[in-house]
C-alpha positions as CSV (number, residue, x, y, z in Angstrom):
1,M,87.4,146.6,-39.5
2,R,86.9,143.1,-38.2
3,V,84.5,141.0,-36.2
4,D,85.9,138.9,-33.4
5,Q,84.9,137.4,-30.1
6,R,86.5,138.3,-26.8
7,M,85.9,137.1,-23.2
8,K,85.7,139.9,-20.7
9,L,86.0,139.3,-17.0
10,A,86.2,141.8,-14.1
11,P,89.2,141.2,-11.8
12,R,86.6,141.6,-9.0
13,M,84.8,138.6,-10.4
14,I,88.0,136.5,-10.5
15,Q,88.8,137.4,-6.9
16,S,85.3,136.6,-5.8
17,M,85.6,133.1,-7.3
18,E,88.9,132.6,-5.6
19,I,87.6,133.6,-2.2
20,L,84.4,131.6,-2.6
21,Q,86.3,128.3,-3.2
22,M,88.7,128.8,-0.3
23,S,88.5,126.9,2.9
24,Q,88.4,128.9,6.1
25,A,92.1,128.2,6.8
26,A,93.1,129.3,3.3
27,L,91.0,132.4,3.6
28,E,92.8,133.4,6.9
29,E,96.1,133.0,5.1
30,R,94.9,135.1,2.2
31,I,93.8,137.9,4.6
32,D,97.1,137.8,6.4
33,Q,98.9,138.1,3.1
34,E,96.8,141.1,2.1
35,L,97.3,142.8,5.5
36,A,101.0,142.4,5.0
37,S,101.1,143.9,1.4
38,N,98.2,146.4,1.5
39,P,98.7,149.3,3.9
40,T,95.2,150.6,3.3
41,L,93.6,147.5,4.8
42,E,93.2,147.4,8.6
43,L,91.6,145.3,11.3
44,Q,88.5,146.7,12.7
45,E,88.8,146.9,16.5
46,P,85.7,146.5,18.7
47,G,84.0,149.8,19.2
48,A,85.3,151.4,16.0
49,D,84.0,154.8,15.1
50,S,80.7,154.4,13.2
51,D,81.2,157.8,11.4
52,V,84.5,156.6,10.0
53,L,82.9,153.3,8.8
54,E,80.1,155.2,7.2
55,A,82.5,157.5,5.4
56,D,84.4,154.5,4.2
57,R,81.1,153.0,2.8
58,K,80.2,156.2,0.9
59,Q,83.7,156.5,-0.5
60,Q,83.5,152.8,-1.6
61,E,80.2,153.5,-3.4
62,R,81.7,156.5,-5.2
63,D,84.6,154.5,-6.4
64,S,82.7,151.3,-7.3
65,R,82.4,152.2,-10.9
66,E,86.1,152.8,-11.1
67,G,86.8,149.5,-9.4
68,E,84.8,147.6,-12.0
69,R,87.3,148.0,-14.8
70,E,87.0,145.2,-17.4
71,L,89.6,142.5,-18.0
72,V,90.1,141.8,-21.8
73,V,92.0,138.7,-22.5
74,G,95.0,139.4,-24.7
75,D,95.1,143.2,-24.4
76,D,98.2,143.3,-22.2
77,R,100.3,141.2,-19.9
78,D,98.7,142.3,-16.6
79,R,95.3,141.3,-17.7
80,A,96.5,138.1,-19.2
81,A,98.0,137.3,-15.8
82,D,94.7,137.9,-14.2
83,F,93.1,135.4,-16.5
84,E,95.8,132.9,-15.8
85,R,94.9,133.3,-12.1
86,L,91.3,132.3,-13.1
87,T,92.6,129.1,-14.8
88,N,94.7,128.1,-11.7
89,I,92.1,129.0,-9.0
90,S,92.2,125.6,-7.4
91,E,96.0,125.6,-7.2
92,Q,96.8,129.1,-6.0
93,Y,95.5,129.1,-2.5
94,G,96.8,125.6,-1.8
95,E,100.3,126.9,-1.6
96,S,101.8,128.1,1.6
97,W,102.6,131.8,1.9
98,D,106.0,133.1,2.7
99,A,106.8,132.8,6.4
100,N,108.5,136.2,6.6
101,T,105.6,138.0,5.0
102,Y,103.2,136.3,7.4
103,G,105.3,137.3,10.4
104,T,105.5,140.9,9.2
105,A,101.8,141.1,8.9
106,R,101.1,139.7,12.3
107,N,103.7,141.9,13.9
108,R,102.3,145.0,12.3
109,V,98.7,144.2,13.2
110,S,99.3,143.1,16.8
111,G,101.9,145.7,17.4
112,S,99.7,148.6,16.5
113,S,97.2,147.8,19.3
114,G,99.7,146.6,21.9
115,E,97.7,143.4,22.4
116,R,99.0,139.8,22.3
117,D,98.7,138.0,19.0
118,Q,96.3,135.1,19.7
119,K,97.3,133.2,16.6
120,R,101.0,133.4,17.5
121,D,100.3,132.3,21.1
122,A,98.3,129.3,19.8
123,M,101.2,128.3,17.5
124,A,103.6,128.7,20.4
125,N,101.5,126.4,22.6
126,T,101.0,123.7,19.9
127,A,102.9,120.5,20.5
128,A,106.0,120.0,18.3
129,R,105.6,117.7,15.4
130,T,106.8,114.1,16.1
131,D,110.1,113.1,14.5
132,S,110.0,110.9,11.5
133,L,110.1,107.1,11.8
134,Y,113.7,107.1,10.4
135,D,114.9,109.7,12.9
136,Q,113.4,107.8,15.8
137,L,114.9,104.5,14.7
138,I,118.3,106.1,14.2
139,V,118.2,107.5,17.7
140,Q,117.4,104.0,19.1
141,W,120.1,102.4,17.0
142,H,122.8,104.8,18.2
143,L,122.1,103.7,21.8
144,V,123.0,100.1,20.9
145,E,126.6,99.1,21.7
146,T,128.2,97.6,18.6
147,D,131.3,98.0,16.5
148,Q,131.5,100.8,13.9
149,K,131.0,98.6,10.9
150,I,127.7,97.1,12.2
151,Q,126.7,100.6,13.2
152,K,127.1,101.9,9.7
153,I,125.3,98.9,8.2
154,G,122.4,99.3,10.6
155,E,122.0,103.0,9.6
156,Y,122.0,101.9,6.0
157,L,119.3,99.2,6.6
158,I,117.1,101.6,8.6
159,G,116.9,103.8,5.5
160,F,115.0,100.9,3.8
161,I,112.4,100.4,6.6
162,D,109.0,101.6,5.3
163,A,106.2,103.5,7.2
164,D,104.7,100.2,8.4
165,G,108.0,99.2,10.0
166,Y,108.9,96.5,7.4
167,L,112.2,95.9,5.6
168,R,110.6,94.7,2.3
169,T,113.6,95.4,0.0
170,D,115.0,92.1,-1.4
171,R,118.4,90.8,-0.2
172,D,120.2,91.2,-3.5
173,T,119.3,94.8,-3.7
174,L,120.5,95.5,-0.2
175,L,123.8,93.9,-1.0
176,S,124.3,95.6,-4.3
177,Q,123.4,99.1,-3.2
178,A,125.4,99.2,0.1
179,P,127.8,102.1,0.4
180,V,130.2,99.9,2.4
181,D,131.7,96.5,1.9
182,L,128.7,94.5,2.9
183,G,128.7,90.7,3.0
184,A,125.8,88.4,3.4
185,E,126.9,87.4,6.9
186,D,127.3,91.0,8.0
187,L,123.8,91.7,6.6
188,D,122.2,88.9,8.6
189,R,124.0,89.7,11.8
190,T,123.0,93.4,11.6
191,L,119.4,92.7,10.7
192,Q,119.2,90.4,13.7
193,R,120.6,93.1,16.0
194,L,118.0,95.6,14.6
195,Q,115.1,93.2,15.1
196,Q,116.2,92.5,18.7
197,N,116.9,96.1,19.8
198,L,114.4,98.4,18.0
199,E,111.2,99.2,19.7
200,P,108.3,98.3,19.4
201,P,109.0,94.6,18.6
202,G,108.4,93.6,15.1
203,L,110.3,96.4,13.4
204,A,112.6,95.5,10.5
205,A,110.6,92.3,9.8
206,R,110.6,91.2,6.2
207,D,107.0,89.9,6.2
208,L,103.9,89.6,8.4
209,R,104.9,86.1,9.5
210,E,108.3,87.3,10.8
211,C,106.7,90.4,12.3
212,F,104.4,88.3,14.5
213,L,107.1,85.8,15.4
214,L,109.3,88.7,16.6
215,Q,106.5,90.0,18.8
216,I,105.8,86.5,20.2
217,D,109.5,86.1,21.1
218,A,109.5,89.5,22.8
219,R,106.3,88.7,24.7
220,V,107.7,85.3,25.9
221,W,110.9,87.0,27.0
222,Q,109.0,89.5,29.1
223,H,106.5,87.0,30.4
224,P,108.1,83.5,30.6
225,D,104.9,82.0,31.9
226,E,103.2,82.7,28.5
227,Q,104.7,80.3,26.0
228,L,102.3,81.1,23.2
229,E,103.1,77.8,21.4
230,D,99.7,77.6,19.8
231,E,100.0,81.2,18.4
232,R,103.5,80.4,17.1
233,L,102.3,77.3,15.3
234,L,99.4,79.2,13.7
235,V,101.7,82.0,12.5
236,C,104.2,79.6,11.1
237,D,101.9,77.2,9.3
238,Y,98.4,78.6,9.0
239,L,98.6,82.4,8.4
240,K,96.9,82.2,5.0
241,D,94.0,80.2,6.5
242,I,93.7,82.8,9.2
243,E,93.5,85.6,6.7
244,A,90.8,83.6,4.8
245,N,88.9,82.8,8.0
246,H,89.2,79.1,7.4
247,L,89.0,78.1,11.1
248,P,87.5,74.7,10.6
249,R,90.3,73.7,8.2
250,I,92.9,74.8,10.8
251,A,91.1,72.8,13.6
252,K,91.0,69.7,11.4
253,A,94.7,70.0,10.4
254,T,95.9,70.6,14.0
255,G,93.5,68.2,15.7
256,W,92.4,71.1,18.0
257,G,88.9,72.1,19.0
258,L,87.4,75.2,17.4
259,D,87.5,76.9,20.7
260,R,91.2,76.5,21.0
261,V,91.8,77.8,17.5
262,T,89.6,80.8,18.2
263,E,91.3,81.6,21.5
264,A,94.8,81.5,19.8
265,I,93.6,83.8,17.0
266,H,92.1,86.2,19.7
267,N,95.6,86.4,21.3
268,L,97.2,87.1,17.9
269,R,94.9,90.1,17.5
270,K,96.8,91.7,20.4
271,F,99.9,92.0,18.3
272,Q,100.6,94.9,15.9
273,P,100.7,94.0,12.2
274,H,102.1,97.5,11.4
275,P,104.6,98.3,14.2
276,G,106.0,101.3,12.4
277,R,102.7,103.2,12.6
278,S,102.9,103.4,16.4
279,L,106.0,105.7,16.0
280,A,104.7,107.8,13.1
281,D,102.9,111.0,13.6
282,H,99.2,110.4,13.0
283,S,97.8,113.6,14.5
284,P,94.2,113.8,13.6
285,H,93.3,116.5,11.1
286,R,91.3,119.2,13.0
287,I,88.2,120.2,11.2
288,R,86.6,123.6,11.8
289,P,83.1,123.8,10.5
290,D,82.2,126.7,8.3
291,A,78.6,126.7,9.5
292,I,76.5,125.3,12.3
293,I,73.0,124.0,11.8
294,E,70.7,124.0,14.8
295,Y,67.1,123.1,15.5
296,E,64.8,125.9,16.7
297,E,61.9,124.4,18.6
298,D,59.8,127.5,18.8
299,S,59.6,127.8,15.0
300,D,60.0,124.1,14.3
301,R,62.8,124.7,11.8
302,Y,66.5,124.4,11.3
303,I,68.6,127.5,11.2
304,V,72.1,128.1,10.0
305,Q,74.9,130.3,11.4
306,L,78.3,130.9,9.8
307,T,81.3,130.3,12.0
308,H,83.9,132.9,11.1
309,G,86.5,131.3,13.4
310,R,89.6,133.5,13.5
311,L,88.6,135.6,10.5
312,P,89.3,139.2,11.4
313,T,86.9,142.1,10.6
314,L,88.5,144.3,8.0
315,H,88.0,147.9,7.1
316,I,89.6,150.7,5.0
317,S,92.1,153.0,6.7
318,P,90.5,156.5,6.9
319,T,94.1,158.0,6.7
320,Y,94.6,156.5,3.2
321,L,91.0,157.5,2.2
322,N,91.8,161.1,2.9
323,M,95.2,160.8,1.2
324,A,93.6,159.5,-2.0
325,A,91.1,162.4,-2.1
326,D,93.8,165.1,-1.3
327,K,94.8,166.8,-4.5
328,S,97.9,168.2,-2.9
329,V,99.4,164.7,-2.6
330,E,101.7,163.7,-5.4
331,K,99.8,162.0,-8.2
332,K,102.1,158.9,-8.2
333,T,101.4,158.5,-4.5
334,R,97.6,158.9,-5.0
335,D,97.6,156.4,-7.8
336,F,99.4,153.9,-5.6
337,V,97.0,154.5,-2.7
338,G,94.0,154.3,-5.1
339,N,95.1,150.9,-6.4
340,N,95.5,149.5,-2.9
341,L,92.1,150.9,-1.9
342,R,90.4,149.1,-4.8
343,S,92.2,145.9,-3.9
344,A,91.1,146.2,-0.2
345,R,87.5,146.9,-1.2
346,W,87.4,144.0,-3.6
347,L,88.7,141.7,-0.8
348,I,86.1,142.9,1.7
349,D,83.3,142.6,-0.8
350,A,84.4,139.1,-1.9
351,I,84.4,137.9,1.7
352,S,80.9,139.3,2.1
353,Q,79.7,137.6,-1.1
354,R,81.3,134.4,0.1
355,S,79.3,134.5,3.3
356,G,76.1,135.3,1.5
357,T,76.4,132.6,-1.1
358,L,77.4,130.0,1.5
359,L,74.3,130.9,3.6
360,R,72.0,130.6,0.6
361,V,73.4,127.2,-0.5
362,I,73.2,125.8,3.0
363,G,69.7,127.1,3.3
364,V,68.6,125.0,0.3
365,V,70.5,122.0,1.6
366,I,68.6,122.2,4.9
367,E,65.3,122.4,3.1
368,A,66.1,119.4,0.9
369,Q,67.8,117.3,3.5
370,R,65.6,117.9,6.6
371,Q,64.8,114.1,6.8
372,F,68.5,113.4,7.1
373,L,68.8,115.9,10.0
374,E,66.0,114.1,11.8
375,Q,66.4,110.5,10.8
376,G,70.0,110.0,9.8
377,A,72.0,108.9,6.8
378,Q,69.4,106.4,5.5
379,A,67.0,109.4,4.9
380,L,69.5,111.3,2.7
381,R,67.8,112.3,-0.6
382,P,69.4,112.8,-4.0
383,L,70.4,116.5,-4.5
384,P,72.1,117.4,-7.7
385,M,74.0,120.7,-7.8
386,T,72.1,121.8,-10.9
387,L,68.9,121.8,-8.9
388,V,70.4,124.0,-6.3
389,A,71.8,126.3,-8.9
390,D,68.5,126.7,-10.7
391,Q,66.7,127.4,-7.4
392,L,69.2,130.1,-6.4
393,G,69.5,131.5,-9.9
394,I,73.3,131.0,-10.0
395,H,75.7,128.9,-12.1
396,V,76.3,125.3,-11.1
397,A,80.1,126.1,-11.0
398,T,79.3,128.7,-8.3
399,V,77.6,126.0,-6.2
400,S,80.5,123.7,-6.7
401,R,83.0,126.3,-5.5
402,A,80.8,127.2,-2.6
403,V,80.7,123.7,-1.2
404,S,84.4,122.9,-1.9
405,E,86.3,122.2,1.3
406,K,83.5,123.4,3.5
407,Y,82.2,121.6,6.5
408,V,78.9,122.0,8.4
409,Q,78.1,121.0,12.0
410,T,74.7,119.4,12.4
411,P,72.8,117.8,15.3
412,R,74.2,114.5,13.8
413,G,77.8,115.4,13.6
414,I,80.2,117.3,11.3
415,F,79.9,116.5,7.6
416,P,81.5,117.8,4.4
417,L,79.0,120.1,2.7
418,R,79.6,118.3,-0.6
419,S,78.4,115.0,1.0
420,F,74.8,116.3,0.8
421,F,75.0,116.5,-3.0
422,S,74.7,113.1,-4.8
423,G,72.7,111.1,-7.2
424,G,70.3,108.4,-6.2
425,T,67.6,105.9,-7.0
426,E,63.9,105.5,-6.6
427,T,62.4,103.0,-4.2
428,E,59.4,100.8,-4.8
429,S,57.3,103.3,-2.9
430,G,58.3,106.1,-5.3
431,D,60.5,107.9,-2.8
432,S,63.9,109.1,-3.8
433,M,67.0,107.8,-2.0
434,S,70.6,108.9,-2.4
435,W,73.4,106.4,-3.0
436,T,74.8,107.5,0.4
437,A,71.5,106.4,2.0
438,V,71.7,103.1,0.1
439,Q,75.1,102.4,1.5
440,A,73.9,103.3,5.0
441,T,71.1,100.8,4.7
442,L,73.5,98.2,3.4
443,E,75.8,98.8,6.4
444,Q,72.9,98.5,8.8
445,I,71.7,95.2,7.3
446,I,75.2,93.7,7.7
447,E,75.5,95.0,11.2
448,H,72.4,93.2,12.3
449,E,73.0,89.9,10.4
450,E,73.6,86.6,12.2
451,K,77.3,86.5,12.7
452,S,77.6,82.8,12.5
453,H,75.8,82.8,9.1
454,P,76.6,86.1,7.4
455,L,74.7,87.2,4.3
456,S,76.3,86.7,0.9
457,D,76.1,89.5,-1.7
458,D,73.1,87.7,-3.3
459,A,71.3,87.6,0.0
460,L,72.1,91.3,0.6
461,V,70.4,92.1,-2.7
462,E,67.3,90.3,-1.5
463,K,67.4,92.1,1.9
464,L,67.7,95.5,0.1
465,K,64.7,94.6,-2.0
466,E,62.7,94.2,1.3
467,H,63.6,97.8,2.0
468,G,62.4,98.8,-1.4
469,I,65.8,99.2,-2.9
470,E,66.6,97.2,-6.1
471,I,70.2,97.2,-7.2
472,A,72.5,94.7,-8.9
473,R,74.8,92.3,-7.0
474,R,77.9,93.9,-8.4
475,T,76.7,97.2,-7.0
476,V,76.3,95.6,-3.6
477,A,79.9,94.2,-3.9
478,K,81.2,97.7,-4.9
479,Y,79.5,99.4,-2.0
480,R,80.6,96.7,0.5
481,K,84.3,97.3,-0.6
482,K,83.8,101.0,-0.4
483,L,82.6,100.6,3.2
484,N,85.6,98.3,4.0
485,I,83.3,95.4,4.8
486,P,84.8,92.0,4.0
487,A,83.1,89.2,2.1
488,A,80.6,86.9,4.0
489,R,83.2,84.1,4.4
490,Q,85.6,86.5,6.2
491,R,82.8,88.0,8.3
492,R,81.8,84.6,9.7
493,Q,82.3,84.1,13.5
494,Y,82.7,80.6,14.8
């Protein structure tokens, strides 16, 4: 006899937490994997027999007690593995599934109905991924006519060009690590050939100054009428002053008028400080909202509707249901079918619970953030997850999983669901304002400031006080940097 403590979790609960935290894309992959490995799970085609679905529902209710077996940590390996899944929830569904398994699933599903696989068609019509920067530069370099030694040295140097298009590795390192007999003269000659022949101009530059000078030379060669001597002088002697926006200092040192300095800097802005990025693949990440929030004029309220995207409708195969109930079937086979039936039902139930929880959480968000939907980011209110959890009667961890990697489409655009949850401060009028709203107010103040006399951080503190927001100067500086807004001296326009 002994007294001890043990944690008990149902595998169904573990799966529900996994499904709840998944993004829509990850859930689609999970369903494809289950379709490939579980023969009892099928896609529900439009117009499916309602009697079959009703029989499936009743059978599921009869087996629900059996499906709720407990998981006791430490009893055996299988259950310990289940608990390990719980520990690694955030890592599991981030991994890609086996391509062969995926293909088998889609072939079996689409082949059974004789219809085209829409997902496969979409993949076939997707543009191919752009080659890497290294591959593109190698192709360009192989088109340059040069001797074999210079060709090999050029391939070696291209390997050191970073994503911005710069060759920032120091000279001694390049000479010491070269796989061929590389002298300083050969290095300089090859680097010059690279800079002259690689497109766009500016590639293989060793710093920003050299990058701009290469682009100026290329521009003058293409358009001899544009000498760009002012721009060349600024790049050679006054690049640091340009970065610090010290235009009067440049005008005094050069003897030019401020208009001439400003015009030359305007021309420099046409050049690319990161030429390598124009060749890299920067395809935008496509966001598919998990829910759409719309305003309903008749009832003067906002309603939410889940977008299931390409999520298929699943149901249990009636053939395997009959097989599991047929006593004439071999017991080993019935046990195998029964285990797969339970797994399929748990998945269907977990997806249903995910939808229900997500709807409830978004419903509370709409109620709390109605002013944001009507007025914008400056009206965003503080909304801690604990408050939502208490209101819905669920654990705060459930709310956190529900909003993870989810997006909502609102009348004001698409936003991460998590962005509606934040702390905040209280204004002088007693209203609550989230930190996101404070940043939006700060951004608006800077946007409408006088450009020739921008506001310092101390002045921004005073301006925020006029809006009823009292925060410290260091907080203003932190928010300004977070919004990628430079200091007042760099924002000044002459």
